[in-house]
C-alpha positions as CSV (number, residue, x, y, z in Angstrom):
1,M,-11.8,8.4,5.2
2,K,-10.7,11.1,2.8
3,P,-8.3,10.0,0.1
4,S,-4.8,11.4,0.3
5,L,-3.2,13.4,-2.5
6,L,-0.5,10.7,-2.5
7,D,-3.1,8.2,-3.8
8,F,-3.0,9.9,-7.2
9,T,-0.7,9.9,-10.2
10,Q,0.1,13.3,-11.6
11,K,-2.2,12.6,-14.6
12,E,-5.1,11.8,-12.3
13,L,-4.6,15.0,-10.3
14,L,-4.7,17.0,-13.6
15,S,-8.3,15.8,-14.0
16,Q,-9.3,17.1,-10.6
17,I,-7.3,20.3,-10.0
18,K,-7.4,23.4,-12.2
19,P,-5.5,25.3,-13.5
20,S,-3.2,22.5,-14.5
21,F,0.1,24.3,-13.6
22,R,-1.1,24.1,-9.9
23,V,-0.7,20.3,-10.1
24,K,3.0,20.6,-10.9
25,Q,3.4,22.9,-7.9
26,I,1.4,20.6,-5.6
27,F,3.5,17.6,-6.8
28,G,6.6,19.6,-5.9
29,W,5.3,20.2,-2.4
30,L,4.4,16.6,-1.9
31,Y,7.6,15.0,-3.3
32,H,10.3,17.6,-3.2
33,N,9.4,19.4,0.1
34,Y,7.5,16.5,1.8
35,A,4.7,18.8,2.8
36,Q,2.6,17.4,5.6
37,N,-0.5,19.6,5.2
38,F,-1.9,22.2,3.0
39,D,-0.6,25.2,5.1
40,E,3.0,24.2,4.1
41,M,2.2,24.8,0.4
42,K,3.2,28.4,0.4
43,N,2.5,29.3,-3.3
44,I,-0.9,27.7,-3.6
45,P,-3.8,30.2,-3.2
46,K,-5.8,29.9,0.0
47,A,-9.1,29.4,-1.9
48,L,-7.6,26.3,-3.7
49,K,-6.1,25.0,-0.5
50,D,-9.5,25.3,1.2
51,E,-11.2,23.5,-1.7
52,L,-8.7,20.7,-1.7
53,A,-8.9,20.3,2.1
54,Q,-12.6,19.6,1.7
55,K,-11.9,16.5,-0.5
56,F,-8.3,15.4,0.4
57,I,-5.8,15.0,3.2
58,V,-2.0,15.3,2.5
59,N,-0.4,12.7,4.8
60,P,-2.4,9.6,5.6
61,L,0.2,8.3,8.2
62,K,1.3,9.4,11.6
63,I,4.6,8.2,13.2
64,I,3.7,6.9,16.6
65,K,6.9,5.1,17.5
66,K,10.3,4.5,16.2
67,E,13.4,2.5,17.4
68,E,16.9,3.2,16.2
69,S,19.6,0.5,16.1
70,S,23.3,0.9,16.7
71,D,23.8,0.0,13.0
72,G,21.7,2.9,11.8
73,T,18.5,0.9,11.1
74,I,15.3,2.7,12.2
75,K,12.1,0.9,12.6
76,Y,8.9,3.0,12.3
77,L,5.4,2.2,13.5
78,F,2.7,4.2,11.7
79,E,-0.9,4.8,12.5
80,L,-3.3,5.0,9.6
81,Q,-6.5,7.1,9.4
82,D,-8.6,4.2,10.7
83,G,-6.4,3.6,13.7
84,K,-4.7,0.5,12.3
85,T,-0.9,0.3,12.4
86,I,1.9,-0.7,10.0
87,E,5.6,-0.8,10.0
88,A,8.4,0.5,7.7
89,V,12.2,0.3,8.1
90,W,15.0,2.7,7.2
91,L,18.1,0.6,6.4
92,K,21.6,2.0,6.0
93,M,23.3,-0.1,3.3
94,K,26.6,1.7,2.8
95,E,28.4,4.2,4.9
96,E,29.5,7.6,3.7
97,I,33.1,7.8,2.6
98,T,35.2,11.0,2.8
99,D,38.7,11.7,1.5
100,E,41.6,13.3,3.6
101,E,40.2,16.8,2.9
102,G,36.8,15.8,4.2
103,N,35.1,15.8,0.8
104,I,32.4,13.1,0.3
105,T,33.6,10.6,-2.2
106,Q,30.6,8.2,-1.7
107,E,27.3,9.1,-0.2
108,S,25.7,6.8,2.3
109,K,23.2,4.6,0.7
110,Y,19.8,3.6,2.0
111,T,16.9,1.2,1.4
112,I,13.4,1.6,2.6
113,C,11.5,-1.5,3.5
114,V,7.7,-0.9,2.8
115,S,4.5,-2.5,3.9
116,T,1.7,-3.2,1.5
117,Q,-1.1,-4.6,3.8
118,V,-2.3,-4.3,7.4
119,G,-1.5,-7.9,8.4
120,C,-1.1,-10.7,5.8
121,K,-3.2,-13.5,4.4
122,V,-0.3,-15.8,3.7
123,G,0.2,-17.1,7.2
124,C,3.9,-18.0,7.2
125,A,4.8,-20.1,10.2
126,F,7.9,-18.2,11.0
127,C,6.5,-14.6,10.6
128,L,5.1,-12.5,13.4
129,T,2.9,-10.5,11.1
130,A,1.0,-13.6,10.3
131,K,0.0,-14.0,14.0
132,G,-2.3,-11.0,13.7
133,G,-4.1,-12.2,10.6
134,F,-5.2,-10.0,7.7
135,T,-7.1,-6.7,8.1
136,R,-7.0,-4.8,4.8
137,D,-4.9,-3.7,1.8
138,L,-3.1,-0.4,2.0
139,T,-4.0,2.2,-0.6
140,A,-1.4,3.4,-3.1
141,G,-1.1,6.6,-1.1
142,E,-0.5,4.7,2.2
143,I,2.3,2.8,0.4
144,V,3.8,6.0,-1.1
145,A,3.5,7.9,2.2
146,Q,5.8,5.5,4.0
147,V,8.7,6.5,1.7
148,V,7.8,10.2,1.8
149,N,7.6,10.1,5.6
150,L,10.9,8.3,6.1
151,K,12.7,10.5,3.6
152,R,11.4,13.6,5.5
153,D,12.2,12.2,8.9
154,N,15.8,11.5,7.8
155,N,16.4,14.8,5.9
156,H,16.9,12.8,2.8
157,K,16.6,15.1,-0.2
158,H,14.1,14.2,-2.9
159,N,16.9,13.8,-5.6
160,R,19.1,11.5,-3.5
161,M,18.9,8.0,-4.6
162,I,17.0,5.4,-2.5
163,N,16.0,1.8,-3.0
164,I,12.6,0.5,-2.1
165,V,11.9,-3.1,-1.2
166,Y,8.3,-4.2,-0.8
167,M,9.2,-6.7,1.9
168,G,7.4,-5.3,5.0
169,M,4.0,-6.4,6.4
170,G,1.7,-8.1,3.8
171,E,2.1,-10.0,0.5
172,P,2.7,-7.3,-2.2
173,L,1.2,-9.3,-5.0
174,D,-2.1,-9.8,-3.0
175,N,-2.5,-6.0,-3.4
176,L,-1.3,-5.8,-6.9
177,D,-3.4,-2.9,-8.2
178,N,-2.4,-0.5,-5.4
179,L,1.2,-1.8,-5.5
180,A,1.5,-1.1,-9.3
181,K,0.0,2.4,-8.9
182,A,2.5,3.2,-6.1
183,I,5.4,1.9,-8.3
184,E,4.2,4.3,-11.0
185,I,3.9,7.3,-8.6
186,F,7.5,6.6,-7.4
187,K,8.8,6.5,-10.9
188,D,7.3,9.9,-11.9
189,E,10.3,12.1,-13.0
190,E,8.7,15.2,-11.5
191,G,8.2,13.4,-8.1
192,L,10.7,11.2,-6.4
193,C,12.0,9.8,-9.7
194,I,12.8,6.3,-8.3
195,S,13.2,4.0,-11.3
196,G,11.8,0.5,-11.5
197,K,15.3,-0.9,-11.2
198,R,15.6,0.6,-7.7
199,Q,12.3,-1.1,-6.6
200,T,12.1,-4.7,-5.6
201,V,8.9,-6.7,-5.1
202,S,9.3,-9.5,-2.6
203,T,6.7,-12.2,-2.9
204,S,6.1,-15.5,-1.1
205,G,5.3,-17.0,-4.5
206,L,1.8,-16.3,-5.9
207,S,2.8,-17.8,-9.2
208,N,-0.3,-16.4,-11.1
209,K,0.3,-12.9,-9.7
210,I,4.0,-13.1,-10.7
211,D,2.8,-13.5,-14.3
212,K,0.4,-10.5,-13.9
213,L,3.2,-8.3,-12.5
214,G,5.4,-9.4,-15.4
215,E,2.6,-8.4,-17.9
216,L,2.5,-4.9,-16.4
217,D,6.2,-4.5,-17.4
218,L,7.0,-2.0,-14.6
219,G,10.7,-2.6,-14.8
220,V,10.9,-3.7,-11.2
221,H,13.0,-6.5,-9.8
222,I,11.5,-9.5,-8.2
223,A,12.6,-11.4,-5.1
224,I,11.2,-14.8,-4.3
225,S,10.8,-15.9,-0.6
226,L,11.7,-19.5,-1.2
227,H,12.9,-20.7,2.1
228,A,12.7,-24.4,1.3
229,V,13.8,-26.8,-1.4
230,D,10.9,-29.3,-1.1
231,D,7.2,-28.8,-1.0
232,K,6.8,-30.7,2.3
233,L,8.9,-28.2,4.3
234,R,7.8,-25.2,2.3
235,T,4.1,-26.1,3.0
236,E,5.0,-26.3,6.7
237,L,6.6,-22.8,6.6
238,I,4.3,-21.3,4.0
239,P,0.8,-23.0,3.9
240,M,-0.1,-21.2,0.7
241,N,2.5,-23.5,-1.0
242,K,-0.3,-26.0,-1.5
243,A,-1.8,-23.7,-4.1
244,H,1.4,-22.3,-5.4
245,N,4.0,-25.0,-5.2
246,I,7.7,-24.7,-5.9
247,A,7.5,-25.9,-9.5
248,S,4.8,-23.4,-10.4
249,I,6.9,-20.5,-8.9
250,I,10.1,-21.5,-10.7
251,E,8.1,-21.7,-14.0
252,A,6.6,-18.2,-13.4
253,V,10.0,-16.8,-12.6
254,K,11.3,-18.2,-15.9
255,R,8.5,-16.2,-17.7
256,F,9.2,-12.9,-15.8
257,P,10.8,-10.1,-17.9
258,I,14.2,-9.5,-16.4
259,D,16.8,-7.0,-17.3
260,T,19.5,-9.1,-18.9
261,R,22.1,-7.4,-16.6
262,K,20.2,-8.4,-13.5
263,R,19.4,-11.5,-11.5
264,V,16.4,-12.9,-9.8
265,M,16.8,-12.8,-6.1
266,F,15.8,-15.9,-4.1
267,E,15.4,-15.2,-0.4
268,Y,16.2,-18.2,1.7
269,L,15.4,-17.9,5.4
270,V,17.8,-20.2,7.2
271,I,16.3,-22.0,10.2
272,K,18.4,-24.2,12.5
273,N,17.9,-27.9,11.9
274,K,15.2,-27.2,9.3
275,N,16.8,-26.2,6.0
276,D,20.5,-25.4,7.0
277,D,22.1,-28.7,5.8
278,L,24.2,-29.3,2.8
279,L,21.6,-31.7,1.3
280,S,19.3,-28.7,1.1
281,A,22.0,-26.7,-0.5
282,K,22.5,-29.4,-3.1
283,K,18.8,-29.5,-3.9
284,L,18.8,-25.6,-4.2
285,V,21.5,-25.7,-6.8
286,K,19.5,-28.2,-8.9
287,L,16.3,-26.2,-8.4
288,L,17.7,-23.0,-9.7
289,S,19.5,-24.5,-12.7
290,G,18.9,-22.5,-15.8
291,I,17.9,-19.3,-13.9
292,K,20.1,-16.3,-13.6
293,A,19.8,-16.3,-9.9
294,K,21.2,-14.7,-6.7
295,V,20.5,-16.4,-3.4
296,N,20.3,-14.3,-0.3
297,L,20.7,-16.4,2.9
298,I,18.9,-14.8,5.8
299,Y,19.3,-15.6,9.5
300,F,16.0,-16.5,11.1
301,N,15.3,-13.6,13.6
302,P,13.8,-15.3,16.7
303,Y,10.9,-13.6,18.5
304,P,9.1,-14.5,21.8
305,G,7.0,-17.7,21.4
306,T,8.5,-19.1,18.2
307,E,9.6,-22.7,18.0
308,Y,12.2,-21.9,15.3
309,E,15.9,-21.2,16.1
310,R,18.6,-19.0,14.6
311,P,21.2,-21.1,12.6
312,N,24.9,-21.3,13.5
313,R,27.2,-19.0,11.6
314,A,29.4,-22.0,10.6
315,D,26.4,-23.7,9.0
316,M,25.5,-20.5,7.1
317,I,29.0,-20.2,5.8
318,A,29.2,-23.9,4.7
319,F,25.8,-23.5,3.0
320,Q,27.0,-20.4,1.2
321,E,30.3,-22.0,0.1
322,Y,28.5,-25.0,-1.3
323,L,26.3,-22.7,-3.5
324,V,29.2,-20.6,-4.6
325,N,31.4,-23.6,-5.4
326,H,28.5,-24.9,-7.6
327,G,28.1,-21.7,-9.6
328,L,25.4,-19.7,-7.7
329,L,25.9,-16.2,-6.7
330,C,25.2,-16.2,-3.0
331,T,25.3,-13.6,-0.1
332,I,24.6,-13.9,3.6
333,R,22.4,-11.0,4.6
334,D,23.8,-9.3,7.8
335,S,21.0,-9.0,10.3
336,K,20.1,-5.4,10.5
337,G,18.6,-3.9,13.7
338,I,18.9,-7.1,15.7
339,D,19.1,-4.9,18.9
340,I,15.7,-3.4,18.1
341,S,12.3,-4.8,17.0
342,A,13.4,-5.1,13.3
343,A,11.8,-8.5,12.4
344,C,8.6,-7.8,10.5
345,G,5.7,-7.3,12.9
346,Q,7.8,-7.1,16.1
347,L,7.4,-3.4,16.9
348,K,3.6,-3.6,16.2
349,E,3.3,-6.7,18.5
350,K,5.5,-5.2,21.2
351,T,3.5,-1.9,21.2
352,Q,0.2,-3.7,21.3
353,N,1.4,-5.8,24.3
354,E,2.6,-2.7,26.1
355,L,-0.9,-1.1,25.7
356,K,-2.7,-4.2,27.1
């Protein structure tokens, strides 16, 4: 497989492409115009394009399927160069607001949910991605290409703000080198200029890798997929908890460099009759004592064959109210794209079943 131009930082391209001013032009084609191939790079000489085409490709992904929800969520299934597939999601977070004259007073706001691996090693009991096992890490360019392709497909200009969450298929910290490189490429001021504070790395809790991410000081936010308040249940849900238990994760979070104005997000997937009771809420308050935390309660999204059930709304609200009344900032994440295959791994699984 040829590497993609999206695999490289601007500094790395400067060592491979001469004269140097061409790198700036190429970067503009990649990240401002979302070029899909060399033919679209109009001001690059044909000889240079031919030379580059011998060594590189432009876009390493191909959209093979997409599903759009009534709430504006769009789920994408991509095919990689080796035929493997991954998912990414376009999430509308805030609607556009206009005044009486029709002028836009607030632009609509979007978040892109990005995959970092084909499959996943973690093996969470509630996750459909885990059922397919782990195949390989994504390259930095394959991570970057998801954002470029979604912005292009939705006519989202390069200078419009976007948030990125590394929360799709795979455990981001299991692919730390390529993740860190992708974060740096996104931050490039001559590219998409997506600051670290607009990028959130969601991890199932590799405590040693949380420390390594912190040492890189990339300025990103971190979200911890906690999902349980005791090691017994967490090990049932996330077998990796045997090696990285709750105590080790909490200690690593306390060491992580956090913008003093921001909070650490703790994702808590609520499963009916598993972790939705007020005793669990009480334990969670105690567990997060001393951390500037925000808890995001998430409805479990059922899929065919799972033994777990979606919790009742009344139990979700009671859980939230207990946390808030005991000093924790807490939100309930509205389920996006529930009328499409929006849970991680669903569109991939469904498409594979249709092909059988």
